[in-house]
N, C-alpha and C positions, 0 to 999 in steps of 0.2 A: 366440648370435645375434648376427652381423655382419649389421646393419643399418640404416638412415639416423636418424637423430634422430625425424623426421617422422611414419617408419613406424613406431618406437619410445613415441614419444606415443598415435595411434592403437590399437595394440595393448594398452598399457596401460589405456588408458581402457577400453576394449573389455571388459574383465576385472574392472571394479571392483564386487562389489555389497554390498549393506546391510542387515543384520538390527535389526528389531524388535519386540520383545515374540513373536520366537522367528519370526516373516516374513521371508524372504528376497525382495528386490526387485535388481533390475539397476538401478546407479547411473547409469549413461547410458547411455541408448539412443537419442539423436539429439544433435546439434548445428549451431550457426547458424553461418554465415561471409558475411562479403561479403569476396571475393577481390580482394584487389590486389597492388603489385608482391612486400608482407611478408610474403604466406604463402600466395600461389597456388601458390607450388612448396613444396616443404620440407612442412608442415602439410597443405598443398591438395589437393599430389599425391599423398600417403599416403591420404588419402581419396577419390582419386578411382581410384587403381588397385589399392589393397591389399584385403585379404580380413578383412573385419568387419562387426559386427553395427549400426553407428551410423548409422542415415539422417539425414545432410546437407537443412538447409533453407536453402534463398537469402534471406538477407537483403536488407530495402533500405536501412535506417542502422542503424549500429551500435547507436546507442546504443537503438533501435525493438527490434531484436532480442534486444539484452540484457534488455527490459524483458519481454521473451518469456517470457526464457526465466528469470526471476526469479518470473514470475508463474506459471510451470510447478511452479516448485518448491515454490511457496506452496501450487496448487493439490494436490499432491501431501504435502503437511506434510512437506515437506525430506526427502524419500526415493527422489528423482531428481532429475537435476540437467541440464543442456544446457550446455555449453559454449561458448563463442564466440569467434572470430576474426575477426581484423581485420586492416589492411594500417599500415604506420606511420603515424606525422605527422598526419593528419585523423583516420583513421579509428581510432586510439587513443582519441585525443583525444574523442571523438564517445557513447566508453565509459563516460568519468567518470562523467557524469552517474549513469549508470544503477549503476555498480560503489559510489557512495554510496546509491543507495535503495536497494539492497540488503543494506548493510552494517546502515546507518540500522534495518532493519525484519529483521536479524537472517537472512538469507535468503539460502542459497549458491549464488554464483555463481561460476563458473569462468571465466574469461577467458584468452585466447593472445594479445594485441596483437605484430606483426609489432615486429621491433626495428631499428634498424640495424647495417651488420657488424662483429663480432666482432673483425676485425684491424684497420680502421679506414682499407680500403686503398685504397676510393673513395669516401671523405669529401668531401664533403660530398653523399651520396645524396639523390634525390629523396626531398621530405617531409622532412629530416632538419632537427631544429629544433636550434640549435648554442649552446652557452653558452661561451664562451670561458675565462672562468674556471674550467671543471669540463668535462674534453672526455667524462667516462664519463657526465652528465647527457644525458638524452632528454626526447622526450614523456613519456615512460611512467614519468616519474619522479614524474607528474603524482597517480598512481595511491598512490603510497603515506600521500598523507594519507587516503583516502577507501575502503579494504583494510586489511580484516585480517591479510592477510599477503600478502607482494611479494616475485619474487624474477625473477632476471633468468640465462639459463642461456648462460654465458659457453663453457662446454665441455661436449662429450657427459658428460662423468663426470660433470658436476651435474644431468643430467635426472635420474636413479632419486630423489634425495634431494630436490629439489624436488617433484617429484609426490607423492611422502611424508608430505611436510611440510603440502601443498596438500590432501589428502586428509584427514590430521587436523584441519585446520581447519572441511574442508567438511561435516564427521558429527559434529562437538562441539555438541550444541545452546547452550552457554554463545559458542562463536567465531564460531560462525557467521555470513557475513558474504560480500562477495566477497574472492576471492583474482585474484591478477596473477601472470602468470608471462610476464612478456615473453622475446620470442624471438630475437634475432638471425637477418638473414635468412640468413645463412652459414649457420652455425651448424644452422637445421635440416634441410640436406640433407646434412654429414658422417656418415660413418659409423663405427661402434665398435660392440665386441664387449658386449654388454649382457649380462646374468648372466641364463639363463632364468626363475631365479625370479621376474624383474620381470614377467613374462608372465602366469604362473600367478593364476586365479581365486583374488581376496581378497575376502573377507566379512568387512567390518568393522562392527562392533555399534556402535548408537547408543542410547547408557548412558541410564539412569532414573537419574543421580544421588542417593545418600541423605543427609538432612540429621545433624547431629549429634544424640543424646541431651538435651544441652545447650540446643539453639537449640531443640527440639520441647518440651519442657517449659515453656521461656520464654512459646515463644507459647499452648501448652496455658494457662498460668496469665493471660495477658491476655486470651485470649476466653476462661474462664470464668469474668470478674469483669464483662466486659464488658453492658450492658444492653440497649445498641440497636448494637450492630454492624452494619459494610454492607462485604459481600466486592464487590471487582472483579476481573471475569473478563478478563484478558489475553491478549495474541496469543502469550504462553508456554502458556496453560494450552490452545492451541486447538494448539500443535504436540505438547503432552506427550498430544493426543486423552482430556485429564481429564475432559469434560463427565459424566460420567455418573457420576466417585467424587466430583465437587461438586456437581452434582445431591442424592446418598444426604447428604450433607456440610451443604446447606443443608438439606432436608428433617427431618435429626436435629435441629437445632440451631435450626431458622425464622429463620434469615438472608437476607434480599434479597437480589440481586445486581445491579450495574449491571455495563454490561460498556466496553471501549475498543472504536474503532475495528478493532484488529487482533481482538478478544473477540469481536465479533456472530460468531454462528453455530455456536460453537463450546456452548451451550446452547441449547433451543428456544425461541423467543419465548412457548410456551403456556404454561411455568411459573409457576405461581402466584406464585412469588418473584423473576420477572421483571421489576425496574423500565425498560430498557432504557439507552440511550445515556447517558454522564454529561460533565459537564463543558463547555467554551464550546460546542460542538455537540453538548452533551445535551440530552434534557429537563426540563420541568419539576417529575415525577416522580423520578427519581434525584437531579437536585439538592436538591431539598428533603428528600429524605432522609439524601443525602451529607450537607448542611448540620447536621443533626440529630444522626449516630450518633457513637458516642463512641469507636470504635474502628473502623477502618479496615485492613479485611485485605486485600490485592494478591498476588494470584496474576498471575503473569510479565506483569505489566506493569511500563513504566519510568517514568514516572510522569510523562507530557509534561507543557507547562504547558495543552494542551486537555484535557488527564485533569484538571487540579487547578483549573484557571481562574485558574492563574497563582498556584497557593500560596495564592489564598483560600477554595476553596470549603469545606472540614473543618475548619467554625468550632470546633464542639465536641470535635474528633477528641483524645482525653487521650492513642495512643498508633497506629503502624501496626505491623502483624505482614507481612510481607513475603516472601513464598514465589517463590523465581525460585534458576536454576542460573547468575546472574550475580551473583557477590556484591558488584561494583558497583551492581547496579540493585536488589538487595534491601537497599544502606544507604542508598537513596531515604529522603527523609520522615523522616529519624534513627530511621528503623524499627528493629523485631525484628527480626533477619534469620532464614530458613529456609531456607541455602544447599542444593536440591534439585530432583530434578524436580516439578513442581507433582499428576501425578497420586498419585505415591508418598507426597508430603508430606499433601497431604489425606489420602488414607485413612491415614494414621498419625496424624494429627492428631484426626479422627473416633474412631477406637479410644480415643484420649486422652481425651477429652474425655465420655466415656461420657454421664451423665444432662443433661449441658448444655444448656439451653432459654434464649432471651433473651426480654426483658420484651414485645418485639411483640405487639400481639392485630389491628388490623385497620391499623395505620398507613399499611403500604406498600399495603396492596390501596385503600383510598381513594386514596392519591396515585397507584397506576395509574387508578384510574377518572378520579378529573378532566383525566389527563393524554391519557385513550384519546377523551373528550368535545371537547378541547382541537383533538386531532389530525385529529377528524372535521370538526371546525369547518375546517380550515386544507385537507384533501381537498375540502370543498367551494367554498369562496372563487373566485367565478369575476368575470370581466371586468365592471366598470360603472362609474361616471360617480364613485360613493358609495365606491369604493375608491380613489379618486385623494387624496385628502386622507388617506389613513391612511397612505400610503406617503412617512417622511420621507428624507432624503440626496436627494434625487431633483429633477435640473434640471427645473425648470415646460414643460410639456408632453410629457414624455420618454413616456408610455403613448404618449400621442393621435401621436405622430412615429414611433414605433417600429409602431402598427397600423398607420399612412398609408405607412409601408415594407413591410409583409411580408403587413398581413392576422393577425395575432396577435391572438387574444380568449383564451390559455388563457393560466392561470395555472403557474407551476411547480409547485405543490403539487397542486392540481387534476390534472395532466399524472402526476406519481406517483402518485397512486392510482389514477388508473383501469389504470397500466403495473403497478401491485401486484397488483389484481384482476383481471387477465386474464394475465397471462404464468404459467406451470407454474410451480408452489408449489416447485419442487425447480431452479428454474431459477439458477444462478451468476451474480450481477452485482455487477459491474468496477468500478470510480472512483477518482481519487486526486485531484482539486483544484476549486478555486473554493467555488462553494455549495451544488453536488450533498452533500457529504459530509454538511455540516452537517444539510441535509432528510433524509439517509437516516439518518443515527444516530438524527434524532428521530423519523423516521416510518417506515424500512422494517423490516417483521417477515418473521420465515422459522422455520418450524420444522427446516428440510434443513439436515443437518451441513455445516458447511464452504462455503458457498453466498454467502458473503459477503466478496468479497475488494478489502476497500479500502487502497488502498497510503495511508497517511496520518501515517503516521513521516515522511516525507520532502516530504509532500504535491507533488509530481514530477508536473507536465503534462507530457502527453505517456504518461504510463502509461498509459491505459485504455484504449485499442483494441489497440494490442497487447498487454498483460496480460489482455483478452479473448482473443486467439488463445491466451497460452498455457494458459488456464485450459481452452480448447476442444482441446487437445492433448494436458490432462492426464487429462479427463473427457470425453470425446469422445461421450457419451449420453445428455450433460445441455445443457439450450438455455445456451446465453453471453451476455449482453449487457451490452456497455461503454456504460456512464453518460456522457454525457461534454457538455460546454460547446462550446460555438464556438471561443470562446479556445484551449484545449488542442485541439479538434481542426484548428486551425490550425497549431499549433506541431508536430503529429507524428502521422501519422494512415498512412504509409507500409507498415505492415506489412499491412494489409487486401490489398494486393496477392498476400503473400505467403499470405494466407488463399486468395486466389484460384485462384492457385498445387496448393495444396495441396488443394480441392475441401473446403475447411472451412468451416461456417459458422458466423460471427459476427452476432449482433446490437447493430448503433451505433444506439441510442437517443441525437441530439446533440440539447440542450437550446438552441438559438439565442435569446440574448435582448440579443445588440447588443454585446456586448463581455465584456469582464472583468466581467462584476457585481458579483461577491463582494470586492474589491479596487475597484470604484467606488463601493461599501457605504461601505468601511471607510475611504476619499480623505474624499466628502463628508461623511459621518460624523462627521468630526474637522473641520469647517468649511473642508474644501479646496475647491475650486474643480473639474469633474472636468476633468481634463485627461488623454489617451491612453490612456484607459480605456476609451473607448466607441466604436463602430467609426463611427464617424458619416467625415463627408468633413472632412481637419483634423485635430486632434490636441483642438482644443477645440468643447467642447458646445453649440454654437450651428449647427450645421448638420443635412440629415436625413441620417438613417443610410441606409448604405450597404446593398443588400436584398442577400444571398447564396442562392443557391439550392446548399446543401449537397447538397440528392437530386443534381441533374444530375451534381455532381463524383462522387459515390457511384455512379453510372451508368457513369460513363468508365471505373470499374477493374473493371466485370463485375458490381458490386452490383447490387439492387433496389432502385431508390428513392424514398420517400414523403415527401409534405411534407402535415404535419398544424400548422393552425391553430387549428382547435376540438376540443372533445372527441369529436363525433362522428367528425369526420376522422381522429382520432388511435383510437379506437376499431376504424375499420374497417381501418386499417395496420397497426395488430397483428394482428389478427384473418388478416390476409391474410399477413402475416410468416409465420406459423406454416407457411404451408404451402409457402412455397418451401423449396428444397433448398440452395441458395446464398447468400450472404452478401446482408443487408439493414442498408439504413442508412435511418432515419425522422428527417427534417428536421422538429423539435420547435417551433415558433415562439413561443414563450413570454414574454410579457411583462417588461420589465424591473423591480425591484424586487418580483417575487412571488415569493420564497423566502421560508424561515421566517426569521425577525429574530433571529439569535444573541443582542442585548444583550437583548431579553425573556428568557432560559432560563442565560446564563454571562455572564460578565464573562472578558477576557480583554488582558492589559496590552501597549497597543502605544506607540510611540514619537510624542511630542505634541510641539508646537511649547511653550516655556515664556516666550513673547515674544509671548500672544496678542493679537491686532486682530479679531477678532470674537465673538460672544455664544456660536456654537458651539462656537468655540479657547476663551474661559476656560471652558465646559462640561465641555472635554472634558477642559480641567486639573486641574478639583474632582473631574471624576470618577474621573482616575489620582490623586488625592493620595486621596482617598475610601475607596477600593479597598486604596490598598499601607496602610491601619491594620488592615486585617485579614490581612494577610504573616504568617504564623506561622512557618514553616519556613527 
């Protein structure tokens, strides 16, 4: 078939399918593009003029559109992707952050950045990045550090193998992440006799790898000898769709479970074995049981420092059993490895354990009950003068300053409690960075499968609103809410305009606490004066807060905008938002320092000065030294 390289790419993608447990899915139904001189011709021309079934969406920022695609793939449990197409230079560089985000989270993301001319005839072309010591280097070489696979198609003959290799990685549960195929702009328009077989329908099975007998026997022996094990449900359990199998395992063996940010909503929170999130952003119940557990069973988790409290949480664990499709992750914490699909592996272990039951009586139920009482207190915490002395690491007068600038009377935890009460129980919530991930992993409950889309592997500010659009495109029948701080909103919210263009409703719940509140906590909590972390006039914290009307900015894009300073106003705005057909943004003015305090429930190792000059700095060093004594792994 004699066609251009651009046409061949589109025709190939249009015929890719995957199968999982016997069900078949079209792998590529849509694509995002910010067209520029490196892609508007070639691939762009093929999308515009060719006959295909790929819906093209117009991105506004290359990073933003790639976040949309990442969230879309996640919401589809990696069964569908949306390739992203950019120009060369700045357009390509903008997607590097999104590529890293997808790769860290093991989400398939296919990127086609334009590249310089393969012939080098017009070099340096507009936006070309030149390295005198190596003329083969372009902006796209930055992707080598943040993708699972990288290729550059210098000749039409290379395209087939490049695309096949991309699909191999994108459909592999162990390797899934970003794939970059850099496309020189002259090559995109070249014509070649491609083999017909390249464009035939191809169905690729997403496999469920099975662990070895020896791994299963070793794991079963460890579990069978444990008195008080704890299961950790991670993102790999979600993508394996292993929730029911894990619930059966927990029930048979009487084992409680905690969850990571990526694993939340894999199993209903109403499960009697549910403890909630653990680690730095975890709650008191999960961390209490984790500290007492004699065996940790990790199901599809990569054991990040937030999950392990910087490897100090599991004080009494004698061993780890790690079930993961990735041997790399399964080897962490010096664990006994079960390299295989979580669902299949758990089913096999359940069968092998026969009559095994733990020694738990009501320990995890009591811990959970105590935490629910604490959560209820947090939900009911309201603004008062007595609240001020309870808040640590705060510039004097902060609450009064922010209240004066915005009229805010809401606490962040009370706002979250009302939101959880009012929005649909099956709504999808999307978040990524700041203090909201901590509050939500501790406080958010849901029985709706896959309704919690938290990007916390990379904690990428700017993912939230783009991610909400991706989830909505993947689940158009669900209400989707972006939970975003004012700092993240200011970094990236351009895909709101794409939502308006497409007539897609997303709900943006913007928590305005006057700056980068989470980092201000870290900064001041370690004895550093507030500097450039609050949205005041100038970088220092001795001026008034800048009042920002975020609802007005949303209305300018075509969203319906509301402002909420009190619980009454927030309740009215949430109720009104349910009746809106288009996008909604609620500008929620929440008092600074009224998020949950992570230091109360877990510990996180951060850099501190070892040349302390204040009492707070000396306390920070002492805290570090004391907790490092608990480091075991």
